[in-house]
C-alpha positions in Angstrom: 37.3 19.3 20.1 34.5 17.3 20.5 34.8 13.4 20.7 31.7 13.1 18.6 28.9 13.2 16.5 25.9 15.3 18.5 22.6 12.4 17.3 19.1 13.5 17.7 16.6 10.5 18.0 14.4 10.1 15.2 11.3 9.5 15.0 8.3 6.8 13.0 5.6 7.9 10.9 2.9 5.2 9.8 1.2 6.4 6.2 -2.4 5.8 5.0 -1.2 6.3 1.8 -4.5 5.5 -0.5 -2.7 3.6 -2.2 -1.8 1.0 0.7 -3.6 -2.2 0.5 -3.3 -4.7 2.6 0.1 -3.8 3.8 1.6 -1.0 7.0 4.0 1.4 5.8 6.7 3.2 8.0 8.5 5.6 7.1 11.6 6.1 9.7 12.7 9.7 9.4 16.6 9.1 10.0 16.8 12.7 7.8 16.2 14.1 11.7 19.5 12.7 13.5 21.4 15.6 12.7 20.9 19.7 11.3 23.9 18.8 8.6 25.5 15.2 8.9 21.5 14.2 8.4 20.5 10.7 7.4 22.7 7.5 6.8 25.8 10.1 6.7 25.9 9.8 9.9 26.4 6.4 10.4 28.3 5.6 7.7 30.4 8.8 8.9 30.7 7.2 13.0 33.2 5.3 12.5 35.0 6.5 10.4 35.3 9.8 12.7 36.4 7.0 15.2 39.6 5.7 12.9 40.8 9.0 11.6 40.9 10.3 15.5 42.3 7.1 16.1 44.9 7.3 14.2 46.1 11.1 15.4 44.3 12.1 12.1 43.7 16.4 12.4 42.0 16.2 8.6 39.5 14.6 6.4 39.9 14.3 3.0 37.3 13.2 0.5 35.5 13.1 -3.0 32.3 13.8 -4.3 30.6 15.4 -7.7 29.6 19.3 -7.2 25.8 18.3 -5.5 27.6 15.3 -3.1 25.7 15.0 0.4 28.7 13.2 1.3 31.2 16.2 1.1 28.3 18.3 2.8 28.2 15.9 5.5 32.2 15.7 5.8 32.1 19.2 5.5 29.6 19.8 8.7 31.3 16.5 10.6 34.9 18.2 10.8 33.7 21.3 11.7 31.3 20.1 14.5 35.2 18.1 15.6 36.8 20.4 15.4 38.8 18.8 12.4 40.1 20.6 9.0 39.0 18.5 5.7 39.4 18.5 2.0 36.9 17.8 -0.4 38.1 16.6 -4.4 35.0 17.7 -6.4 34.5 16.7 -9.7 34.8 19.2 -11.9 35.5 22.3 -12.7 34.7 25.1 -10.3 32.0 27.7 -11.5 31.1 31.0 -9.7 29.2 31.2 -8.2 29.4 28.2 -6.2 26.4 26.2 -5.9 24.3 25.7 -2.6 26.7 22.3 -1.2 30.2 23.2 -2.1 29.5 26.7 -0.4 28.0 25.3 2.4 30.9 23.3 2.7 33.6 25.9 2.0 31.7 28.1 5.1 32.3 24.8 7.5 36.1 25.0 6.5 36.1 22.3 3.8 39.4 23.8 1.2 37.5 22.5 -2.5 40.2 21.4 -4.5 38.3 20.6 -8.5 39.7 18.5 -10.6 39.0 17.2 -14.1 36.6 14.0 -14.7 39.3 12.1 -16.8 41.2 12.5 -13.2 38.2 11.7 -11.2 38.3 8.5 -12.8 41.2 7.5 -10.8 40.5 8.5 -7.6 40.7 4.5 -5.9 43.9 3.6 -7.6 46.8 3.3 -5.2 49.4 6.1 -7.8 46.4 8.6 -7.7 45.9 8.0 -4.1 49.7 8.5 -3.8 50.2 11.7 -5.1 46.7 12.9 -3.3 48.7 12.2 -0.4 51.9 14.1 -1.4 50.1 17.5 -2.3 47.9 16.9 1.2 49.9 15.5 3.6 49.0 13.3 6.1 45.0 13.3 5.6 43.1 10.5 6.4 41.0 9.3 3.6 37.0 8.8 3.2 35.7 6.9 0.2 33.4 8.4 -2.3 30.3 8.3 -0.9 31.9 7.6 3.1 31.6 3.6 1.4 34.6 1.1 3.0 34.6 -1.4 6.2 33.7 1.3 8.7 30.3 2.2 6.5 29.2 -1.0 6.5 29.7 -1.5 10.6 28.6 1.8 11.6 25.0 1.4 10.0 25.1 -2.8 10.4 24.5 -1.1 14.2 21.9 1.1 13.3 20.3 -2.1 11.4 20.1 -3.8 14.6 19.0 -0.7 16.1 15.5 -0.6 14.0 15.0 -4.5 14.5 15.2 -3.9 18.1 13.0 -0.6 17.9 10.7 -1.6 14.8 8.5 -4.7 13.7 8.8 -4.9 9.8 9.0 -7.4 7.2 10.6 -5.3 4.1 13.5 -2.9 4.7 13.4 -0.5 2.2 15.7 2.5 1.5 17.4 4.3 -1.6 21.0 3.2 -2.9 24.1 5.6 -4.0 27.5 3.5 -3.5 25.8 1.0 -2.1 27.2 1.0 1.4 24.9 2.0 3.2 22.6 -1.4 1.9 25.6 -3.4 2.8 25.5 -2.2 6.4 21.7 -3.3 6.3 22.2 -6.7 5.3 24.6 -7.6 7.4 23.0 -5.9 10.6 19.9 -7.7 10.4 18.3 -10.7 10.4 17.3 -13.8 8.1 14.1 -13.5 8.7 14.1 -9.3 6.9 14.1 -8.8 3.6 15.7 -6.0 2.4 15.1 -4.1 -1.3 17.6 -1.6 -1.9 16.6 1.4 -5.1 19.3 2.6 -7.3 18.9 6.3 -8.3 21.6 5.4 -11.2 21.1 4.7 -14.3 22.3 1.1 -15.5 23.3 0.5 -11.3 23.0 -3.1 -11.9 26.9 -3.1 -11.0 25.9 -2.4 -7.8 24.4 -5.5 -7.3 28.7 -7.0 -7.7 29.7 -4.4 -5.5 27.6 -4.6 -2.3 28.7 -8.5 -2.8 32.0 -7.8 -2.0 30.6 -5.7 1.2 28.7 -8.2 3.2 29.1 -11.1 4.8 25.9 -12.5 5.9 24.6 -15.4 3.0 21.0 -15.6 4.7 19.2 -12.5 3.5 17.4 -12.0 0.6 18.1 -9.0 -0.7 17.7 -7.0 -3.8 18.7 -4.1 -5.8 15.9 -2.5 -8.0 17.3 -0.4 -10.9 13.6 0.7 -12.4 13.3 3.6 -10.6 16.4 6.1 -11.8 13.9 8.3 -13.9 16.8 9.0 -16.1 19.2 8.5 -14.3 21.7 9.5 -11.0 21.2 13.4 -10.8 18.2 13.7 -13.1 14.1 13.9 -12.3 11.0 14.4 -14.2 7.9 16.5 -14.2 6.2 13.7 -12.4 8.9 13.1 -9.4 9.0 17.0 -8.4 5.2 17.2 -8.1 5.0 13.7 -6.6 8.1 14.8 -4.1 5.7 18.7 -3.4 2.7 16.1 -2.9 4.3 14.1 0.0 5.2 17.6 1.6 1.5 18.7 1.0 -0.2 15.7 2.1 1.6 13.9 4.5 4.3 17.0 5.6 7.0 14.3 4.3 9.8 15.8 2.5 11.8 14.4 -0.1 15.2 14.7 -2.2 14.4 14.1 -6.3 18.4 12.3 -6.1 17.5 9.5 -4.0 14.4 9.5 -1.5 11.8 10.7 -4.1 12.8 7.9 -6.3 12.6 4.4 -4.0 9.5 6.3 -2.8 7.7 6.2 -5.6 9.8 2.8 -6.5 7.8 1.2 -3.1 4.4 2.4 -4.2 4.7 1.3 -7.3 5.4 -2.1 -5.7 2.6 -1.4 -4.3 0.4 -1.5 -7.3 1.9 -4.5 -8.4 0.8 -6.3 -5.6 4.8 -7.2 -5.4 4.5 -7.1 -0.8 3.2 -10.1 0.7 -0.8 -9.0 2.0 -0.6 -8.1 5.5 3.0 -6.7 5.7 4.7 -4.5 6.9 6.9 -2.2 4.8 10.0 0.0 6.7 11.4 3.0 4.5 14.1 4.2 5.2 14.6 8.0 4.6 18.1 8.5 4.3 18.5 12.1 4.2 19.7 14.6 1.5 17.4 17.0 1.9 19.7 19.2 0.9 19.8 18.8 -2.4 16.5 20.0 -3.0 18.4 23.5 -3.1 19.3 22.5 -6.9 15.0 22.4 -7.4 14.8 25.2 -9.6 
């Protein structure tokens, strides 16, 4: 068994986009940090994996939907570290399995499908106890990987960003809010953080993030205006934007998270939202495996 996940140093690229007037636009290509446990998932899992090993667990158990980046990453991480993994999947098993779930199985993850009704109880004590009774003494990681260990890992990453790059704004996509909470915890108070929700009706995320952070000095906000129909939904314009960014800037984006954020950033730049002369750092959080579902 290896003791820690492999990690590759990642580049920062500058986008000289015709619509970028008066601001500097940088992208941290954290999608390149690991072939399978990419982007923010690497940092969210780092201390969860350490805690699992410290507590003597040899099995990881976690939750997700059929296209979950988190299930995909957890299966890959467990495989690399010589651990077992179990994925509790929302909904019925459909054959053939999609790319995400077939990959997870190929890395040894045992998939257990439950109804959407049952899945909604995933954070309740009785449900979690029944899971422990059924699957034994596994280390349980919440949906999306978001817990205190995830926030700790992302805060550590935020500090390295600040040491490496001079920027004024940090922009990133939000799913469960754990990565953004870590950014808020780790950055100094002169930075501004904007999270772009991929969920329709994502206003509740501000409260969820608030529960995870202790830093009250930082200026941060959740932008809910660029969900493009909701989680996992897309539009022809979004797909076209993904293709343009790949062709013109060799920058791959995914339709669930990063493309929505990037379109949001460009739109705000067009509205002169960002202070003239400022530097915007965009965090590429990975998740490109989701593009296998684009038809």
